[in-house]
TIRO-2110 file (N, C-alpha, C; in Angstrom, 1 decimal):
// TIRO-2110
-23.4, -5.1, 17.9, N, 1, A
-22.5, -4.0, 17.5, CA, 1, A
-21.9, -3.3, 18.7, C, 1, A
-22.7, -3.2, 19.8, N, 2, A
-22.2, -2.6, 21.0, CA, 2, A
-21.1, -3.3, 21.6, C, 2, A
-21.2, -4.7, 21.5, N, 3, A
-20.1, -5.5, 22.1, CA, 3, A
-18.8, -5.3, 21.4, C, 3, A
-18.9, -5.2, 20.0, N, 4, A
-17.7, -4.9, 19.2, CA, 4, A
-17.1, -3.5, 19.6, C, 4, A
-17.9, -2.5, 19.7, N, 5, A
-17.5, -1.2, 20.0, CA, 5, A
-16.8, -1.2, 21.4, C, 5, A
-17.4, -1.8, 22.4, N, 6, A
-16.8, -1.9, 23.7, CA, 6, A
-15.5, -2.6, 23.7, C, 6, A
-15.3, -3.7, 22.9, N, 7, A
-14.1, -4.4, 22.9, CA, 7, A
-13.0, -3.5, 22.2, C, 7, A
-13.4, -2.8, 21.1, N, 8, A
-12.4, -2.0, 20.4, CA, 8, A
-11.9, -0.8, 21.3, C, 8, A
-12.8, -0.3, 22.1, N, 9, A
-12.5, 0.8, 23.0, CA, 9, A
-11.4, 0.4, 24.0, C, 9, A
-11.3, -0.9, 24.3, N, 10, A
-10.3, -1.3, 25.3, CA, 10, A
-8.9, -1.4, 24.7, C, 10, A
-8.9, -1.4, 23.4, N, 11, A
-7.6, -1.5, 22.8, CA, 11, A
-6.8, -0.2, 22.9, C, 11, A
-5.5, -0.3, 22.9, N, 12, A
-4.6, 0.9, 23.0, CA, 12, A
-3.9, 1.1, 21.7, C, 12, A
-3.8, 2.2, 21.2, N, 13, A
-4.4, 3.5, 21.5, CA, 13, A
-5.6, 3.8, 20.7, C, 13, A
-6.8, 3.5, 21.1, N, 14, A
-8.0, 3.8, 20.4, CA, 14, A
-8.5, 5.1, 21.0, C, 14, A
-8.7, 6.1, 20.1, N, 15, A
-9.1, 7.5, 20.5, CA, 15, A
-10.6, 7.6, 20.5, C, 15, A
-11.3, 6.9, 19.6, N, 16, A
-12.7, 7.0, 19.6, CA, 16, A
-13.3, 5.8, 18.7, C, 16, A
-14.5, 5.5, 19.0, N, 17, A
-15.2, 4.4, 18.2, CA, 17, A
-16.5, 4.9, 17.8, C, 17, A
-16.9, 4.7, 16.6, N, 18, A
-18.3, 5.2, 16.2, CA, 18, A
-18.7, 4.3, 15.0, C, 18, A
-19.9, 3.8, 15.0, N, 19, A
-20.4, 3.0, 13.9, CA, 19, A
-20.9, 4.0, 12.9, C, 19, A
-20.3, 3.8, 11.7, N, 20, A
-20.6, 4.8, 10.6, CA, 20, A
-21.6, 4.2, 9.6, C, 20, A
-22.5, 5.1, 9.1, N, 21, A
-23.5, 4.7, 8.1, CA, 21, A
-22.8, 4.7, 6.8, C, 21, A
-23.1, 3.7, 5.9, N, 22, A
-22.5, 3.6, 4.6, CA, 22, A
-22.7, 4.8, 3.8, C, 22, A
-23.9, 5.4, 3.8, N, 23, A
-24.2, 6.6, 3.0, CA, 23, A
-23.5, 7.8, 3.5, C, 23, A
-23.0, 7.9, 4.7, N, 24, A
-22.3, 9.1, 5.2, CA, 24, A
-20.9, 8.8, 5.5, C, 24, A
-20.3, 7.8, 4.8, N, 25, A
-18.9, 7.6, 5.1, CA, 25, A
-18.1, 7.1, 3.8, C, 25, A
-16.8, 7.3, 3.9, N, 26, A
-15.9, 6.8, 2.8, CA, 26, A
-15.2, 5.6, 3.4, C, 26, A
-15.3, 4.4, 2.7, N, 27, A
-14.7, 3.2, 3.2, CA, 27, A
-13.7, 2.7, 2.2, C, 27, A
-12.5, 2.3, 2.7, N, 28, A
-11.4, 1.8, 1.8, CA, 28, A
-10.7, 0.7, 2.5, C, 28, A
-10.0, 0.0, 1.7, N, 29, A
-9.1, -1.1, 2.2, CA, 29, A
-7.9, -1.2, 1.4, C, 29, A
-6.7, -1.4, 2.1, N, 30, A
-5.5, -1.6, 1.4, CA, 30, A
-5.1, -3.1, 1.3, C, 30, A
-4.8, -3.6, 0.1, N, 31, A
-4.5, -5.0, 0.0, CA, 31, A
-3.2, -5.1, -0.8, C, 31, A
-2.3, -6.0, -0.4, N, 32, A
-1.1, -6.3, -1.1, CA, 32, A
-1.2, -7.8, -1.5, C, 32, A
-1.0, -8.0, -2.8, N, 33, A
-1.2, -9.4, -3.4, CA, 33, A
0.0, -9.8, -4.1, C, 33, A
0.7, -10.8, -3.8, N, 34, A
1.8, -11.4, -4.5, CA, 34, A
1.3, -12.5, -5.4, C, 34, A
1.4, -12.3, -6.7, N, 35, A
0.8, -13.3, -7.7, CA, 35, A
1.9, -14.0, -8.5, C, 35, A
1.7, -15.3, -8.7, N, 36, A
2.7, -16.1, -9.5, CA, 36, A
2.6, -15.6, -10.9, C, 36, A
3.8, -15.3, -11.5, N, 37, A
3.8, -14.8, -12.9, CA, 37, A
5.2, -15.1, -13.4, C, 37, A
5.4, -16.2, -14.1, N, 38, A
6.7, -16.6, -14.6, CA, 38, A
6.8, -16.2, -16.1, C, 38, A
5.7, -16.4, -16.8, N, 39, A
5.8, -16.2, -18.3, CA, 39, A
5.4, -14.7, -18.6, C, 39, A
5.9, -14.3, -19.8, N, 40, A
5.5, -12.9, -20.2, CA, 40, A
4.0, -12.7, -20.4, C, 40, A
3.3, -13.8, -20.8, N, 41, A
1.9, -13.7, -21.0, CA, 41, A
1.2, -13.5, -19.6, C, 41, A
1.6, -14.2, -18.6, N, 42, A
1.1, -14.1, -17.3, CA, 42, A
1.3, -12.6, -16.8, C, 42, A
2.5, -12.2, -16.9, N, 43, A
2.9, -10.8, -16.5, CA, 43, A
2.0, -9.8, -17.1, C, 43, A
1.9, -9.9, -18.5, N, 44, A
1.1, -8.9, -19.2, CA, 44, A
-0.3, -8.9, -18.8, C, 44, A
-0.9, -10.1, -18.5, N, 45, A
-2.3, -10.1, -18.1, CA, 45, A
-2.5, -9.5, -16.7, C, 45, A
-1.5, -9.8, -15.8, N, 46, A
-1.6, -9.2, -14.5, CA, 46, A
-1.5, -7.7, -14.5, C, 46, A
-0.5, -7.2, -15.4, N, 47, A
-0.3, -5.8, -15.5, CA, 47, A
-1.6, -5.1, -16.1, C, 47, A
-2.2, -5.7, -17.0, N, 48, A
-3.4, -5.1, -17.6, CA, 48, A
-4.6, -5.1, -16.6, C, 48, A
-4.7, -6.2, -15.9, N, 49, A
-5.8, -6.2, -14.8, CA, 49, A
-5.5, -5.1, -13.8, C, 49, A
-4.3, -5.0, -13.4, N, 50, A
-3.9, -4.0, -12.4, CA, 50, A
-4.2, -2.6, -12.9, C, 50, A
-3.9, -2.4, -14.2, N, 51, A
-4.2, -1.1, -14.8, CA, 51, A
-5.7, -0.8, -14.8, C, 51, A
-6.5, -1.7, -15.2, N, 52, A
-8.0, -1.5, -15.2, CA, 52, A
-8.5, -1.1, -13.9, C, 52, A
-8.0, -1.8, -12.8, N, 53, A
-8.4, -1.5, -11.4, CA, 53, A
-7.7, -0.4, -10.7, C, 53, A
-6.8, 0.3, -11.5, N, 54, A
-6.0, 1.4, -10.9, CA, 54, A
-5.1, 0.9, -9.7, C, 54, A
-4.7, -0.3, -9.8, N, 55, A
-3.8, -0.8, -8.8, CA, 55, A
-2.3, -0.6, -9.3, C, 55, A
-1.4, -0.7, -8.3, N, 56, A
0.0, -0.5, -8.7, CA, 56, A
0.8, -1.8, -8.5, C, 56, A
1.7, -2.0, -9.5, N, 57, A
2.7, -3.1, -9.3, CA, 57, A
3.8, -2.5, -8.5, C, 57, A
4.0, -3.0, -7.3, N, 58, A
5.0, -2.4, -6.4, CA, 58, A
6.3, -3.3, -6.2, C, 58, A
6.3, -4.5, -6.8, N, 59, A
7.5, -5.3, -6.8, CA, 59, A
7.4, -6.3, -7.9, C, 59, A
8.6, -6.5, -8.6, N, 60, A
8.7, -7.4, -9.7, CA, 60, A
9.9, -8.3, -9.3, C, 60, A
9.6, -9.6, -9.4, N, 61, A
10.6, -10.7, -9.1, CA, 61, A
10.5, -11.6, -10.3, C, 61, A
11.5, -12.5, -10.4, N, 62, A
11.6, -13.4, -11.6, CA, 62, A
10.3, -14.3, -11.7, C, 62, A
9.7, -14.6, -10.6, N, 63, A
8.5, -15.5, -10.7, CA, 63, A
7.2, -15.0, -10.2, C, 63, A
7.2, -13.6, -9.8, N, 64, A
6.0, -13.1, -9.2, CA, 64, A
5.9, -11.6, -9.4, C, 64, A
4.7, -11.1, -9.3, N, 65, A
4.5, -9.6, -9.2, CA, 65, A
3.7, -9.3, -8.0, C, 65, A
4.0, -8.2, -7.3, N, 66, A
3.2, -7.8, -6.2, CA, 66, A
2.4, -6.6, -6.5, C, 66, A
1.1, -6.7, -6.2, N, 67, A
0.1, -5.6, -6.6, CA, 67, A
-0.3, -5.0, -5.3, C, 67, A
-0.5, -3.6, -5.3, N, 68, A
-1.1, -2.9, -4.2, CA, 68, A
-2.3, -2.2, -4.7, C, 68, A
-3.4, -2.5, -4.0, N, 69, A
-4.7, -1.9, -4.4, CA, 69, A
-5.4, -1.3, -3.2, C, 69, A
-5.9, -0.1, -3.4, N, 70, A
-6.7, 0.6, -2.4, CA, 70, A
-8.1, 0.8, -3.0, C, 70, A
-9.1, 0.4, -2.3, N, 71, A
-10.5, 0.6, -2.7, CA, 71, A
-11.5, -0.1, -1.9, C, 71, A
-12.7, -0.1, -2.3, N, 72, A
-13.8, -0.7, -1.6, CA, 72, A
-13.7, -2.2, -1.7, C, 72, A
-14.3, -2.9, -0.7, N, 73, A
-14.2, -4.4, -0.7, CA, 73, A
-14.5, -5.0, -2.0, C, 73, A
-15.6, -4.6, -2.6, N, 74, A
-16.0, -5.2, -3.9, CA, 74, A
-14.9, -5.1, -5.0, C, 74, A
-14.2, -4.0, -5.0, N, 75, A
-13.1, -3.8, -6.0, CA, 75, A
-12.0, -4.7, -5.7, C, 75, A
-11.6, -4.8, -4.4, N, 76, A
-10.6, -5.7, -4.0, CA, 76, A
-10.9, -7.2, -4.3, C, 76, A
-12.2, -7.6, -4.0, N, 77, A
-12.6, -8.9, -4.3, CA, 77, A
-12.6, -9.2, -5.8, C, 77, A
-13.0, -8.2, -6.6, N, 78, A
-13.0, -8.4, -8.0, CA, 78, A
-11.6, -8.7, -8.6, C, 78, A
-10.6, -7.9, -8.2, N, 79, A
-9.3, -8.0, -8.7, CA, 79, A
-8.7, -9.4, -8.3, C, 79, A
-9.0, -9.7, -7.0, N, 80, A
-8.5, -11.0, -6.5, CA, 80, A
-9.1, -12.2, -7.3, C, 80, A
-10.3, -12.1, -7.7, N, 81, A
-11.0, -13.1, -8.4, CA, 81, A
-10.3, -13.3, -9.8, C, 81, A
-9.9, -12.2, -10.4, N, 82, A
-9.2, -12.2, -11.7, CA, 82, A
-7.8, -12.7, -11.7, C, 82, A
-7.1, -12.4, -10.6, N, 83, A
-5.6, -12.8, -10.6, CA, 83, A
-5.4, -14.2, -9.9, C, 83, A
-6.4, -14.7, -9.2, N, 84, A
-6.2, -16.0, -8.5, CA, 84, A
-6.0, -17.2, -9.4, C, 84, A
-6.4, -17.1, -10.7, N, 85, A
-6.1, -18.3, -11.6, CA, 85, A
-4.6, -18.4, -11.8, C, 85, A
-3.8, -17.3, -11.6, N, 86, A
-2.4, -17.4, -11.8, CA, 86, A
-1.7, -17.9, -10.5, C, 86, A
-2.4, -17.9, -9.4, N, 87, A
-1.9, -18.4, -8.1, CA, 87, A
-1.5, -17.2, -7.2, C, 87, A
-2.3, -17.0, -6.2, N, 88, A
-1.9, -16.0, -5.2, CA, 88, A
-0.9, -16.6, -4.2, C, 88, A
0.3, -16.1, -4.2, N, 89, A
1.3, -16.6, -3.3, CA, 89, A
1.2, -16.1, -1.9, C, 89, A
0.9, -14.8, -1.8, N, 90, A
0.7, -14.2, -0.5, CA, 90, A
-0.3, -13.0, -0.6, C, 90, A
-1.0, -12.7, 0.5, N, 91, A
-1.9, -11.6, 0.5, CA, 91, A
-2.0, -11.0, 1.9, C, 91, A
-2.1, -9.7, 1.9, N, 92, A
-2.3, -9.0, 3.2, CA, 92, A
-3.4, -8.0, 3.0, C, 92, A
-4.4, -8.0, 3.9, N, 93, A
-5.5, -7.0, 3.9, CA, 93, A
-5.5, -6.3, 5.2, C, 93, A
-5.7, -4.9, 5.1, N, 94, A
-5.8, -4.1, 6.3, CA, 94, A
-7.1, -4.3, 7.0, C, 94, A
-8.1, -4.6, 6.2, N, 95, A
-9.5, -4.5, 6.7, CA, 95, A
-10.0, -3.2, 6.4, C, 95, A
-11.3, -3.0, 6.5, N, 96, A
-11.9, -1.7, 6.1, CA, 96, A
-11.6, -0.6, 7.1, C, 96, A
-11.2, 0.6, 6.6, N, 97, A
-11.1, 1.8, 7.3, CA, 97, A
-12.1, 2.8, 6.8, C, 97, A
-12.5, 3.7, 7.6, N, 98, A
-13.6, 4.6, 7.2, CA, 98, A
-13.4, 6.0, 7.8, C, 98, A
-14.0, 6.9, 7.1, N, 99, A
-14.0, 8.3, 7.6, CA, 99, A
-15.3, 8.9, 7.2, C, 99, A
-16.0, 9.7, 8.0, N, 100, A
-17.2, 10.3, 7.6, CA, 100, A
-17.1, 11.4, 6.5, C, 100, A
-18.1, 11.5, 5.7, N, 101, A
-18.1, 12.4, 4.6, CA, 101, A
-18.4, 13.8, 5.0, C, 101, A
-17.9, 14.8, 4.3, N, 102, A
-18.3, 16.2, 4.4, CA, 102, A
-18.4, 16.8, 5.8, C, 102, A
-19.6, 17.3, 6.1, N, 103, A
-19.8, 17.9, 7.4, CA, 103, A
-19.9, 17.0, 8.6, C, 103, A
-20.0, 15.7, 8.3, N, 104, A
-20.1, 14.7, 9.3, CA, 104, A
-18.7, 14.4, 9.9, C, 104, A
-18.5, 14.5, 11.2, N, 105, A
-17.2, 14.3, 11.8, CA, 105, A
-17.4, 13.4, 13.1, C, 105, A
-16.4, 12.8, 13.5, N, 106, A
-16.5, 12.1, 14.8, CA, 106, A
-16.8, 13.1, 15.9, C, 106, A
-17.8, 12.7, 16.7, N, 107, A
-18.3, 13.5, 17.7, CA, 107, A
-17.3, 13.8, 18.8, C, 107, A
-17.2, 15.1, 19.1, N, 108, A
-16.2, 15.5, 20.1, CA, 108, A
-16.3, 14.8, 21.5, C, 108, A
-17.6, 14.4, 21.8, N, 109, A
-17.8, 13.8, 23.1, CA, 109, A
-17.2, 12.4, 23.1, C, 109, A
-16.8, 11.8, 22.0, N, 110, A
-16.2, 10.4, 22.0, CA, 110, A
-14.7, 10.5, 22.1, C, 110, A
-14.1, 11.7, 22.0, N, 111, A
-12.7, 11.8, 22.1, CA, 111, A
-12.2, 11.9, 23.5, C, 111, A
-11.1, 11.3, 23.8, N, 112, A
-10.4, 11.3, 25.1, CA, 112, A
-9.5, 12.5, 25.1, C, 112, A
-9.8, 13.6, 25.8, N, 113, A
-9.1, 14.8, 25.7, CA, 113, A
-7.6, 14.7, 26.0, C, 113, A
-7.2, 13.9, 26.9, N, 114, A
-5.8, 13.8, 27.3, CA, 114, A
-4.9, 13.2, 26.2, C, 114, A
-5.5, 12.4, 25.4, N, 115, A
-4.7, 11.8, 24.3, CA, 115, A
-4.5, 12.7, 23.1, C, 115, A
-5.3, 13.7, 23.0, N, 116, A
-5.2, 14.7, 21.9, CA, 116, A
-4.5, 16.0, 22.3, C, 116, A
-4.2, 16.1, 23.6, N, 117, A
-3.7, 17.4, 24.1, CA, 117, A
-2.4, 17.2, 25.0, C, 117, A
-1.5, 16.4, 24.5, N, 118, A
-0.3, 16.2, 25.2, CA, 118, A
0.5, 17.5, 25.4, C, 118, A
0.9, 17.8, 26.6, N, 119, A
1.6, 19.0, 26.9, CA, 119, A
0.8, 20.2, 27.1, C, 119, A
-0.5, 20.1, 27.0, N, 120, A
-1.4, 21.2, 27.2, CA, 120, A
-2.2, 21.1, 28.5, C, 120, A
-2.7, 22.2, 29.0, N, 121, A
-3.5, 22.1, 30.2, CA, 121, A
-4.9, 21.6, 29.8, C, 121, A
-5.2, 20.5, 30.4, N, 122, A
-6.5, 19.8, 30.0, CA, 122, A
-7.4, 20.0, 31.2, C, 122, A
-8.6, 20.3, 31.0, N, 123, A
-9.6, 20.5, 32.1, CA, 123, A
-10.6, 19.4, 32.0, C, 123, A
END
């Protein structure tokens, strides 16, 4: 885990890196899925599945529907499993992003002051 954190810190512009505990964080992923859907039956099924998972249909084309879903990895995997029988034409995943819950915040010591205080006197 330390190796990953060290490599991520080298990337620009990374402000801070911290390994978050699952019970103290909120984790989400954004996924866009373009699904083959030519027939009205296929379209209705995909729309119903999207509705159940609270996903959004963000594009409609003559032969496909594009779904946007934000949620935990398990939710994303579940909807993908249900729509893949229609044929996934394209898919993009952001990867997991996370933020600590409630009173837990990223430690001030991990922040690089200069990057958060542009135009201010930094000591």
